[in-house]
C-alpha positions as CSV (number, residue, x, y, z in Angstrom):
1,M,-15.4,9.1,2.9
2,S,-12.5,8.0,0.7
3,A,-12.6,8.4,-3.2
4,R,-14.3,5.0,-3.7
5,G,-16.9,5.8,-0.9
6,K,-16.9,2.2,0.4
7,F,-14.6,3.0,3.3
8,T,-14.0,5.8,5.7
9,T,-10.8,7.7,5.6
10,G,-9.8,6.1,8.9
11,Q,-10.3,2.6,7.5
12,T,-8.2,3.5,4.4
13,W,-5.4,4.7,6.6
14,G,-5.7,1.5,8.6
15,A,-5.4,-0.5,5.5
16,L,-2.4,1.5,4.3
17,K,-0.7,0.9,7.7
18,K,-1.3,-2.9,7.3
19,A,-0.1,-2.8,3.7
20,W,3.2,-1.2,4.7
21,K,3.7,-3.7,7.5
22,G,3.1,-6.6,4.9
23,Y,5.5,-5.1,2.6
24,K,8.2,-4.7,5.2
25,I,7.7,-8.4,6.3
26,A,7.8,-9.6,2.6
27,K,11.0,-7.4,2.1
28,V,12.7,-9.3,5.1
29,Q,11.6,-12.7,3.7
30,S,12.8,-11.6,0.2
31,D,9.3,-12.5,-1.3
32,R,9.3,-10.4,-4.4
33,A,5.8,-11.6,-5.4
34,K,4.2,-10.3,-2.1
35,M,6.4,-7.1,-2.1
36,T,5.0,-6.3,-5.6
37,E,1.5,-7.0,-4.4
38,Y,1.8,-4.8,-1.3
39,A,3.6,-2.1,-3.3
40,K,0.6,-1.9,-5.7
41,K,-1.9,-1.9,-2.8
42,I,0.1,0.9,-1.1
43,K,0.1,3.0,-4.1
44,T,-3.7,2.5,-4.6
45,L,-4.5,3.4,-1.2
46,Q,-2.2,6.5,-1.2
47,G,-4.1,7.6,-4.3
48,E,-7.4,7.1,-2.7
49,L,-6.2,9.3,0.3
50,G,-4.8,12.0,-2.0
51,I,-1.3,11.8,-0.6
52,K,2.1,11.5,-2.3
53,Q,2.5,8.0,-3.8
54,S,5.6,6.1,-2.8
55,S,7.8,4.5,-5.4
56,F,9.2,0.9,-5.2
57,P,12.1,0.7,-7.6
58,D,13.3,-2.6,-6.0
59,V,10.2,-4.4,-7.4
60,G,9.5,-2.0,-10.4
61,V,6.3,-0.5,-9.0
């Protein structure tokens, strides 16, 4: 179970993978609002998994 207990570790990894995909798509589309949203989600999920959190200087996250 992940830190929150609602999802399994596998589900959290799956959500992280989808969040990265969304971030990359938003970056290609130059959608800063979505990039920021995904960056925050990625950092939260990485925290739940207990792994190193990425930094997103291009959106200030």
